[in-house]
All heavy atoms as a GROMACS GRO file, in nm:
protein
  470
    1MET      N    1  -0.319  -1.173  -0.200
    1MET     CA    2  -0.394  -1.130  -0.314
    1MET      C    3  -0.305  -1.066  -0.420
    1MET      O    4  -0.330  -0.957  -0.466
    1MET     CB    5  -0.497  -1.027  -0.271
    1MET     CG    6  -0.612  -1.080  -0.196
    1MET     SD    7  -0.729  -0.947  -0.179
    1MET     CE    8  -0.828  -1.011  -0.051
    2PRO      N    9  -0.198  -1.128  -0.457
    2PRO     CA   10  -0.114  -1.069  -0.559
    2PRO      C   11  -0.186  -1.064  -0.692
    2PRO      O   12  -0.271  -1.145  -0.722
    2PRO     CB   13   0.007  -1.162  -0.564
    2PRO     CG   14  -0.034  -1.287  -0.498
    2PRO     CD   15  -0.148  -1.255  -0.408
    3GLY      N   16  -0.149  -0.965  -0.771
    3GLY     CA   17  -0.208  -0.954  -0.903
    3GLY      C   18  -0.330  -0.865  -0.909
    3GLY      O   19  -0.376  -0.834  -1.016
    4LYS      N   20  -0.383  -0.824  -0.796
    4LYS     CA   21  -0.499  -0.734  -0.796
    4LYS      C   22  -0.454  -0.593  -0.821
    4LYS      O   23  -0.352  -0.550  -0.770
    4LYS     CB   24  -0.572  -0.739  -0.662
    4LYS     CG   25  -0.682  -0.839  -0.657
    4LYS     CD   26  -0.766  -0.814  -0.536
    4LYS     CE   27  -0.910  -0.833  -0.571
    4LYS     NZ   28  -0.997  -0.811  -0.459
    5GLU      N   29  -0.533  -0.519  -0.899
    5GLU     CA   30  -0.501  -0.380  -0.925
    5GLU      C   31  -0.536  -0.294  -0.805
    5GLU      O   32  -0.629  -0.324  -0.731
    5GLU     CB   33  -0.578  -0.332  -1.046
    5GLU     CG   34  -0.526  -0.385  -1.177
    5GLU     CD   35  -0.593  -0.317  -1.295
    5GLU    OE1   36  -0.631  -0.200  -1.283
    5GLU    OE2   37  -0.606  -0.384  -1.396
    6THR      N   38  -0.461  -0.187  -0.790
    6THR     CA   39  -0.488  -0.093  -0.682
    6THR      C   40  -0.618  -0.019  -0.712
    6THR      O   41  -0.633   0.036  -0.820
    6THR     CB   42  -0.373   0.009  -0.670
    6THR    OG1   43  -0.251  -0.062  -0.653
    6THR    CG2   44  -0.394   0.101  -0.552
    7PRO      N   45  -0.712  -0.017  -0.619
    7PRO     CA   46  -0.837   0.055  -0.643
    7PRO      C   47  -0.815   0.205  -0.651
    7PRO      O   48  -0.717   0.256  -0.594
    7PRO     CB   49  -0.924   0.021  -0.522
    7PRO     CG   50  -0.849  -0.074  -0.439
    7PRO     CD   51  -0.711  -0.086  -0.491
    8PRO      N   52  -0.901   0.277  -0.721
    8PRO     CA   53  -0.887   0.422  -0.729
    8PRO      C   54  -0.892   0.484  -0.589
    8PRO      O   55  -0.970   0.443  -0.505
    8PRO     CB   56  -1.008   0.466  -0.811
    8PRO     CG   57  -1.054   0.344  -0.882
    8PRO     CD   58  -1.014   0.227  -0.797
    9GLY      N   59  -0.807   0.582  -0.566
    9GLY     CA   60  -0.804   0.652  -0.438
    9GLY      C   61  -0.714   0.589  -0.335
    9GLY      O   62  -0.702   0.638  -0.224
   10GLU      N   63  -0.647   0.478  -0.369
   10GLU     CA   64  -0.557   0.410  -0.275
   10GLU      C   65  -0.413   0.426  -0.322
   10GLU      O   66  -0.384   0.425  -0.441
   10GLU     CB   67  -0.590   0.261  -0.267
   10GLU     CG   68  -0.727   0.230  -0.214
   10GLU     CD   69  -0.739   0.251  -0.065
   10GLU    OE1   70  -0.636   0.252   0.004
   10GLU    OE2   71  -0.852   0.267  -0.019
   11CYS      N   72  -0.321   0.436  -0.227
   11CYS     CA   73  -0.178   0.442  -0.258
   11CYS      C   74  -0.133   0.302  -0.301
   11CYS      O   75  -0.161   0.203  -0.231
   11CYS     CB   76  -0.102   0.487  -0.134
   11CYS     SG   77   0.077   0.470  -0.148
   12PRO      N   78  -0.064   0.291  -0.416
   12PRO     CA   79  -0.020   0.158  -0.462
   12PRO      C   80   0.067   0.083  -0.361
   12PRO      O   81   0.052  -0.037  -0.342
   12PRO     CB   82   0.058   0.188  -0.590
   12PRO     CG   83   0.011   0.321  -0.634
   12PRO     CD   84  -0.028   0.396  -0.510
   13GLN      N   85   0.159   0.155  -0.296
   13GLN     CA   86   0.247   0.087  -0.200
   13GLN      C   87   0.169   0.042  -0.076
   13GLN      O   88   0.187  -0.069  -0.029
   13GLN     CB   89   0.362   0.178  -0.158
   13GLN     CG   90   0.458   0.107  -0.063
   13GLN     CD   91   0.577   0.192  -0.026
   13GLN    OE1   92   0.610   0.287  -0.096
   13GLN    NE2   93   0.642   0.158   0.083
   14CYS      N   94   0.083   0.129  -0.025
   14CYS     CA   95   0.003   0.092   0.093
   14CYS      C   96  -0.084  -0.031   0.062
   14CYS      O   97  -0.094  -0.124   0.141
   14CYS     CB   98  -0.088   0.207   0.136
   14CYS     SG   99  -0.001   0.350   0.200
   15TRP      N  100  -0.148  -0.028  -0.054
   15TRP     CA  101  -0.237  -0.137  -0.093
   15TRP      C  102  -0.160  -0.267  -0.106
   15TRP      O  103  -0.202  -0.371  -0.056
   15TRP     CB  104  -0.306  -0.102  -0.225
   15TRP     CG  105  -0.398  -0.207  -0.272
   15TRP    CD1  106  -0.373  -0.301  -0.367
   15TRP    CD2  107  -0.530  -0.234  -0.225
   15TRP    NE1  108  -0.481  -0.383  -0.383
   15TRP    CE2  109  -0.578  -0.344  -0.298
   15TRP    CE3  110  -0.611  -0.174  -0.130
   15TRP    CZ2  111  -0.706  -0.395  -0.276
   15TRP    CZ3  112  -0.737  -0.226  -0.110
   15TRP    CH2  113  -0.784  -0.335  -0.182
   16GLN      N  114  -0.045  -0.264  -0.173
   16GLN     CA  115   0.033  -0.385  -0.194
   16GLN      C  116   0.085  -0.440  -0.061
   16GLN      O  117   0.077  -0.560  -0.036
   16GLN     CB  118   0.149  -0.357  -0.288
   16GLN     CG  119   0.225  -0.482  -0.326
   16GLN     CD  120   0.337  -0.454  -0.422
   16GLN    OE1  121   0.383  -0.341  -0.433
   16GLN    NE2  122   0.384  -0.556  -0.489
   17HIS      N  123   0.136  -0.354   0.026
   17HIS     CA  124   0.189  -0.400   0.154
   17HIS      C  125   0.079  -0.453   0.245
   17HIS      O  126   0.104  -0.539   0.328
   17HIS     CB  127   0.266  -0.287   0.223
   17HIS     CG  128   0.408  -0.275   0.175
   17HIS    ND1  129   0.516  -0.294   0.254
   17HIS    CD2  130   0.456  -0.248   0.051
   17HIS    CE1  131   0.627  -0.280   0.183
   17HIS    NE2  132   0.592  -0.250   0.060
   18ALA      N  133  -0.042  -0.404   0.230
   18ALA     CA  134  -0.152  -0.451   0.314
   18ALA      C  135  -0.212  -0.582   0.265
   18ALA      O  136  -0.265  -0.658   0.345
   18ALA     CB  137  -0.261  -0.344   0.320
   19HIS      N  138  -0.203  -0.610   0.134
   19HIS     CA  139  -0.273  -0.726   0.079
   19HIS      C  140  -0.185  -0.835   0.020
   19HIS      O  141  -0.236  -0.936  -0.024
   19HIS     CB  142  -0.372  -0.678  -0.028
   19HIS     CG  143  -0.482  -0.596   0.030
   19HIS    ND1  144  -0.476  -0.459   0.038
   19HIS    CD2  145  -0.599  -0.633   0.085
   19HIS    CE1  146  -0.586  -0.414   0.095
   19HIS    NE2  147  -0.662  -0.517   0.125
   20ASP      N  148  -0.054  -0.817   0.017
   20ASP     CA  149   0.036  -0.918  -0.037
   20ASP      C  150   0.128  -0.966   0.074
   20ASP      O  151   0.222  -0.897   0.113
   20ASP     CB  152   0.116  -0.860  -0.154
   20ASP     CG  153   0.194  -0.966  -0.230
   20ASP    OD1  154   0.194  -1.084  -0.187
   20ASP    OD2  155   0.255  -0.932  -0.331
   21ARG      N  156   0.103  -1.083   0.125
   21ARG     CA  157   0.180  -1.136   0.238
   21ARG      C  158   0.324  -1.168   0.203
   21ARG      O  159   0.409  -1.178   0.290
   21ARG     CB  160   0.113  -1.262   0.293
   21ARG     CG  161  -0.019  -1.232   0.357
   21ARG     CD  162  -0.078  -1.358   0.415
   21ARG     NE  163  -0.204  -1.325   0.480
   21ARG     CZ  164  -0.261  -1.400   0.569
   21ARG    NH1  165  -0.206  -1.513   0.605
   21ARG    NH2  166  -0.374  -1.363   0.623
   22ARG      N  167   0.354  -1.186   0.073
   22ARG     CA  168   0.491  -1.220   0.034
   22ARG      C  169   0.590  -1.110   0.068
   22ARG      O  170   0.707  -1.136   0.089
   22ARG     CB  171   0.497  -1.248  -0.116
   22ARG     CG  172   0.418  -1.372  -0.155
   22ARG     CD  173   0.425  -1.396  -0.302
   22ARG     NE  174   0.366  -1.281  -0.373
   22ARG     CZ  175   0.375  -1.261  -0.503
   22ARG    NH1  176   0.439  -1.346  -0.578
   22ARG    NH2  177   0.319  -1.156  -0.558
   23ILE      N  178   0.543  -0.985   0.074
   23ILE     CA  179   0.632  -0.872   0.100
   23ILE      C  180   0.690  -0.880   0.241
   23ILE      O  181   0.809  -0.857   0.262
   23ILE     CB  182   0.556  -0.739   0.081
   23ILE    CG1  183   0.519  -0.724  -0.066
   23ILE    CG2  184   0.638  -0.622   0.129
   23ILE    CD1  185   0.425  -0.611  -0.094
   24HIS      N  186   0.609  -0.914   0.338
   24HIS     CA  187   0.655  -0.917   0.477
   24HIS      C  188   0.704  -1.054   0.522
   24HIS      O  189   0.746  -1.070   0.636
   24HIS     CB  190   0.543  -0.868   0.569
   24HIS     CG  191   0.506  -0.725   0.542
   24HIS    ND1  192   0.381  -0.688   0.504
   24HIS    CD2  193   0.580  -0.611   0.547
   24HIS    CE1  194   0.378  -0.557   0.487
   24HIS    NE2  195   0.497  -0.507   0.512
   25ARG      N  196   0.699  -1.151   0.436
   25ARG     CA  197   0.740  -1.287   0.472
   25ARG      C  198   0.888  -1.295   0.507
   25ARG      O  199   0.930  -1.377   0.587
   25ARG     CB  200   0.709  -1.381   0.355
   25ARG     CG  201   0.697  -1.524   0.396
   25ARG     CD  202   0.646  -1.608   0.283
   25ARG     NE  203   0.500  -1.600   0.286
   25ARG     CZ  204   0.420  -1.642   0.190
   25ARG    NH1  205   0.472  -1.695   0.082
   25ARG    NH2  206   0.292  -1.633   0.200
   26ARG      N  207   0.970  -1.209   0.447
   26ARG     CA  208   1.115  -1.212   0.470
   26ARG      C  209   1.156  -1.152   0.604
   26ARG      O  210   1.269  -1.168   0.648
   26ARG     CB  211   1.188  -1.140   0.358
   26ARG     CG  212   1.155  -0.993   0.351
   26ARG     CD  213   1.232  -0.922   0.241
   26ARG     NE  214   1.179  -0.789   0.217
   26ARG     CZ  215   1.199  -0.684   0.295
   26ARG    NH1  216   1.271  -0.696   0.405
   26ARG    NH2  217   1.146  -0.566   0.265
   27LEU      N  218   1.063  -1.083   0.670
   27LEU     CA  219   1.095  -1.019   0.799
   27LEU      C  220   1.096  -1.121   0.912
   27LEU      O  221   1.018  -1.215   0.913
   27LEU     CB  222   0.993  -0.910   0.830
   27LEU     CG  223   0.986  -0.793   0.732
   27LEU    CD1  224   0.870  -0.702   0.768
   27LEU    CD2  225   1.116  -0.717   0.731
   28ARG      N  226   1.186  -1.098   1.007
   28ARG     CA  227   1.190  -1.184   1.125
   28ARG      C  228   1.076  -1.144   1.218
   28ARG      O  229   1.018  -1.036   1.204
   28ARG     CB  230   1.324  -1.166   1.195
   28ARG     CG  231   1.441  -1.217   1.114
   28ARG     CD  232   1.569  -1.211   1.194
   28ARG     NE  233   1.583  -1.084   1.264
   28ARG     CZ  234   1.678  -0.995   1.240
   28ARG    NH1  235   1.767  -1.018   1.148
   28ARG    NH2  236   1.683  -0.882   1.307
   29PRO      N  237   1.044  -1.226   1.317
   29PRO     CA  238   0.941  -1.188   1.413
   29PRO      C  239   0.978  -1.057   1.484
   29PRO      O  240   1.094  -1.035   1.520
   29PRO     CB  241   0.938  -1.304   1.513
   29PRO     CG  242   0.993  -1.420   1.437
   29PRO     CD  243   1.092  -1.362   1.339
   30ARG      N  244   0.882  -0.970   1.497
   30ARG     CA  245   0.894  -0.841   1.565
   30ARG      C  246   0.987  -0.744   1.492
   30ARG      O  247   1.034  -0.647   1.548
   30ARG     CB  248   0.937  -0.858   1.710
   30ARG     CG  249   0.843  -0.955   1.783
   30ARG     CD  250   0.850  -0.956   1.932
   30ARG     NE  251   0.846  -0.831   2.000
   30ARG     CZ  252   0.735  -0.767   2.039
   30ARG    NH1  253   0.618  -0.818   2.011
   30ARG    NH2  254   0.743  -0.654   2.106
   31GLU      N  255   1.018  -0.772   1.364
   31GLU     CA  256   1.098  -0.681   1.283
   31GLU      C  257   1.003  -0.594   1.201
   31GLU      O  258   0.906  -0.643   1.144
   31GLU     CB  259   1.190  -0.759   1.190
   31GLU     CG  260   1.279  -0.671   1.105
   31GLU     CD  261   1.368  -0.750   1.011
   31GLU    OE1  262   1.358  -0.874   1.008
   31GLU    OE2  263   1.446  -0.688   0.940
   32ASP      N  264   1.032  -0.464   1.196
   32ASP     CA  265   0.946  -0.372   1.123
   32ASP      C  266   0.988  -0.360   0.977
   32ASP      O  267   1.105  -0.366   0.944
   32ASP     CB  268   0.951  -0.232   1.187
   32ASP     CG  269   0.890  -0.230   1.325
   32ASP    OD1  270   0.791  -0.302   1.348
   32ASP    OD2  271   0.942  -0.157   1.411
   33CYS      N  272   0.890  -0.337   0.892
   33CYS     CA  273   0.914  -0.316   0.750
   33CYS      C  274   0.950  -0.168   0.731
   33CYS      O  275   0.872  -0.079   0.764
   33CYS     CB  276   0.787  -0.350   0.672
   33CYS     SG  277   0.795  -0.313   0.497
   34GLN      N  278   1.069  -0.141   0.678
   34GLN     CA  279   1.117  -0.004   0.664
   34GLN      C  280   1.030   0.080   0.569
   34GLN      O  281   0.999   0.195   0.601
   34GLN     CB  282   1.264  -0.003   0.620
   34GLN     CG  283   1.358  -0.054   0.726
   34GLN     CD  284   1.345   0.021   0.857
   34GLN    OE1  285   1.339   0.143   0.860
   34GLN    NE2  286   1.341  -0.053   0.967
   35PRO      N  287   0.986   0.029   0.453
   35PRO     CA  288   0.897   0.110   0.369
   35PRO      C  289   0.765   0.143   0.439
   35PRO      O  290   0.712   0.253   0.424
   35PRO     CB  291   0.873   0.023   0.246
   35PRO     CG  292   0.990  -0.067   0.240
   35PRO     CD  293   1.029  -0.092   0.382
   36CYS      N  294   0.712   0.051   0.520
   36CYS     CA  295   0.588   0.079   0.594
   36CYS      C  296   0.611   0.188   0.699
   36CYS      O  297   0.528   0.277   0.715
   36CYS     CB  298   0.535  -0.047   0.660
   36CYS     SG  299   0.466  -0.167   0.544
   37LEU      N  300   0.723   0.180   0.769
   37LEU     CA  301   0.754   0.282   0.870
   37LEU      C  302   0.773   0.418   0.805
   37LEU      O  303   0.726   0.520   0.857
   37LEU     CB  304   0.882   0.244   0.947
   37LEU     CG  305   0.870   0.127   1.043
   37LEU    CD1  306   1.005   0.095   1.103
   37LEU    CD2  307   0.768   0.156   1.151
   38ASP      N  308   0.840   0.422   0.691
   38ASP     CA  309   0.860   0.547   0.620
   38ASP      C  310   0.726   0.606   0.578
   38ASP      O  311   0.703   0.726   0.588
   38ASP     CB  312   0.948   0.524   0.498
   38ASP     CG  313   0.976   0.653   0.423
   38ASP    OD1  314   1.021   0.749   0.488
   38ASP    OD2  315   0.951   0.657   0.301
   39HIS      N  316   0.636   0.522   0.533
   39HIS     CA  317   0.501   0.566   0.494
   39HIS      C  318   0.425   0.622   0.612
   39HIS      O  319   0.356   0.722   0.600
   39HIS     CB  320   0.425   0.446   0.436
   39HIS     CG  321   0.391   0.459   0.292
   39HIS    ND1  322   0.484   0.485   0.196
   39HIS    CD2  323   0.272   0.451   0.229
   39HIS    CE1  324   0.423   0.489   0.079
   39HIS    NE2  325   0.295   0.471   0.097
   40MET      N  326   0.435   0.556   0.727
   40MET     CA  327   0.363   0.603   0.846
   40MET      C  328   0.416   0.738   0.892
   40MET      O  329   0.340   0.825   0.934
   40MET     CB  330   0.376   0.501   0.960
   40MET     CG  331   0.292   0.379   0.940
   40MET     SD  332   0.282   0.272   1.085
   40MET     CE  333   0.450   0.248   1.132
   41ASN      N  334   0.548   0.758   0.884
   41ASN     CA  335   0.608   0.881   0.933
   41ASN      C  336   0.601   0.997   0.834
   41ASN      O  337   0.586   1.112   0.874
   41ASN     CB  338   0.753   0.856   0.972
   41ASN     CG  339   0.765   0.763   1.090
   41ASN    OD1  340   0.680   0.764   1.179
   41ASN    ND2  341   0.868   0.681   1.092
   42ASN      N  342   0.615   0.969   0.705
   42ASN     CA  343   0.626   1.075   0.605
   42ASN      C  344   0.508   1.085   0.510
   42ASN      O  345   0.506   1.174   0.425
   42ASN     CB  346   0.754   1.055   0.523
   42ASN     CG  347   0.877   1.057   0.610
   42ASN    OD1  348   0.887   1.137   0.701
   42ASN    ND2  349   0.970   0.967   0.584
   43GLY      N  350   0.414   0.994   0.518
   43GLY     CA  351   0.300   0.997   0.427
   43GLY      C  352   0.331   0.925   0.297
   43GLY      O  353   0.440   0.876   0.274
   44CYS      N  354   0.233   0.921   0.211
   44CYS     CA  355   0.245   0.850   0.083
   44CYS      C  356   0.324   0.934  -0.017
   44CYS      O  357   0.288   1.049  -0.041
   44CYS     CB  358   0.108   0.818   0.027
   44CYS     SG  359   0.012   0.707   0.131
   45PRO      N  360   0.428   0.878  -0.079
   45PRO     CA  361   0.506   0.953  -0.177
   45PRO      C  362   0.441   0.954  -0.315
   45PRO      O  363   0.488   1.021  -0.404
   45PRO     CB  364   0.639   0.878  -0.180
   45PRO     CG  365   0.602   0.738  -0.147
   45PRO     CD  366   0.488   0.749  -0.049
   46TYR      N  367   0.334   0.879  -0.333
   46TYR     CA  368   0.269   0.868  -0.462
   46TYR      C  369   0.153   0.965  -0.475
   46TYR      O  370   0.088   0.999  -0.376
   46TYR     CB  371   0.214   0.726  -0.484
   46TYR     CG  372   0.321   0.621  -0.479
   46TYR    CD1  373   0.339   0.544  -0.365
   46TYR    CD2  374   0.406   0.600  -0.586
   46TYR    CE1  375   0.438   0.447  -0.359
   46TYR    CE2  376   0.505   0.504  -0.582
   46TYR     CZ  377   0.521   0.428  -0.468
   46TYR     OH  378   0.618   0.333  -0.462
   47ILE      N  379   0.125   1.006  -0.597
   47ILE     CA  380   0.004   1.083  -0.623
   47ILE      C  381  -0.108   0.980  -0.633
   47ILE      O  382  -0.109   0.896  -0.723
   47ILE     CB  383   0.016   1.164  -0.753
   47ILE    CG1  384   0.127   1.267  -0.739
   47ILE    CG2  385  -0.117   1.230  -0.786
   47ILE    CD1  386   0.156   1.344  -0.867
   48VAL      N  387  -0.199   0.986  -0.540
   48VAL     CA  388  -0.306   0.888  -0.534
   48VAL      C  389  -0.416   0.930  -0.631
   48VAL      O  390  -0.468   1.041  -0.622
   48VAL     CB  391  -0.361   0.876  -0.390
   48VAL    CG1  392  -0.473   0.776  -0.385
   48VAL    CG2  393  -0.250   0.837  -0.295
   49PRO      N  394  -0.452   0.840  -0.725
   49PRO     CA  395  -0.559   0.877  -0.820
   49PRO      C  396  -0.693   0.891  -0.750
   49PRO      O  397  -0.722   0.821  -0.653
   49PRO     CB  398  -0.560   0.760  -0.918
   49PRO     CG  399  -0.497   0.647  -0.845
   49PRO     CD  400  -0.401   0.708  -0.747
   50LYS      N  401  -0.774   0.984  -0.798
   50LYS     CA  402  -0.904   1.006  -0.738
   50LYS      C  403  -1.001   0.895  -0.778
   50LYS      O  404  -0.984   0.831  -0.882
   50LYS     CB  405  -0.962   1.139  -0.784
   50LYS     CG  406  -0.887   1.257  -0.731
   50LYS     CD  407  -0.954   1.384  -0.775
   50LYS     CE  408  -0.881   1.504  -0.720
   50LYS     NZ  409  -0.944   1.630  -0.760
   51LYS      N  410  -1.102   0.874  -0.694
   51LYS     CA  411  -1.205   0.779  -0.727
   51LYS      C  412  -1.287   0.834  -0.843
   51LYS      O  413  -1.308   0.955  -0.852
   51LYS     CB  414  -1.296   0.756  -0.606
   51LYS     CG  415  -1.224   0.689  -0.492
   51LYS     CD  416  -1.318   0.666  -0.376
   51LYS     CE  417  -1.242   0.601  -0.262
   51LYS     NZ  418  -1.324   0.574  -0.147
   52PRO      N  419  -1.333   0.749  -0.933
   52PRO     CA  420  -1.413   0.799  -1.046
   52PRO      C  421  -1.545   0.858  -0.996
   52PRO      O  422  -1.607   0.805  -0.905
   52PRO     CB  423  -1.436   0.676  -1.132
   52PRO     CG  424  -1.407   0.559  -1.046
   52PRO     CD  425  -1.313   0.606  -0.938
   53SER      N  426  -1.585   0.967  -1.059
   53SER     CA  427  -1.711   1.032  -1.023
   53SER      C  428  -1.827   0.956  -1.085
   53SER      O  429  -1.829   0.931  -1.206
   53SER     CB  430  -1.709   1.176  -1.073
   53SER     OG  431  -1.832   1.237  -1.046
   54ARG      N  432  -1.924   0.918  -1.005
   54ARG     CA  433  -2.038   0.840  -1.056
   54ARG      C  434  -2.171   0.900  -1.017
   54ARG      O  435  -2.266   0.831  -0.991
   54ARG     CB  436  -2.029   0.696  -1.004
   54ARG     CG  437  -1.905   0.627  -1.054
   54ARG     CD  438  -1.904   0.484  -1.006
   54ARG     NE  439  -1.776   0.425  -1.039
   54ARG     CZ  440  -1.762   0.318  -1.114
   54ARG    NH1  441  -1.865   0.256  -1.160
   54ARG    NH2  442  -1.641   0.271  -1.140
   55TRP      N  443  -2.179   1.029  -1.006
   55TRP     CA  444  -2.302   1.092  -0.964
   55TRP      C  445  -2.399   1.114  -1.079
   55TRP      O  446  -2.510   1.155  -1.060
   55TRP     CB  447  -2.276   1.225  -0.892
   55TRP     CG  448  -2.209   1.328  -0.977
   55TRP    CD1  449  -2.077   1.344  -0.998
   55TRP    CD2  450  -2.273   1.429  -1.052
   55TRP    NE1  451  -2.052   1.449  -1.080
   55TRP    CE2  452  -2.173   1.505  -1.116
   55TRP    CE3  453  -2.405   1.467  -1.074
   55TRP    CZ2  454  -2.200   1.612  -1.198
   55TRP    CZ3  455  -2.432   1.575  -1.155
   55TRP    CH2  456  -2.329   1.646  -1.216
   56TRP      N  457  -2.361   1.086  -1.201
   56TRP     CA  458  -2.448   1.105  -1.316
   56TRP      C  459  -2.552   0.998  -1.316
   56TRP      O  460  -2.565   0.902  -1.362
   56TRP     CB  461  -2.369   1.100  -1.446
   56TRP     CG  462  -2.271   1.208  -1.458
   56TRP    CD1  463  -2.161   1.228  -1.382
   56TRP    CD2  464  -2.271   1.315  -1.551
   56TRP    NE1  465  -2.092   1.336  -1.422
   56TRP    CE2  466  -2.159   1.393  -1.527
   56TRP    CE3  467  -2.354   1.352  -1.654
   56TRP    CZ2  468  -2.129   1.504  -1.600
   56TRP    CZ3  469  -2.323   1.462  -1.727
   56TRP    CH2  470  -2.210   1.538  -1.699
   0.00000   0.00000   0.00000
């Protein structure tokens, strides 16, 4: 799903790595993606935008 915008409240890197298969295509079988591992261990380095308030 390349080209889709990151939804509000989602980390851009997490969203892209989860929905764009081209990113992990270069990895060999059973090889881990280093940015994904860093995200799992250290959390998201991005300020995640809040979801828009729609209670009105």
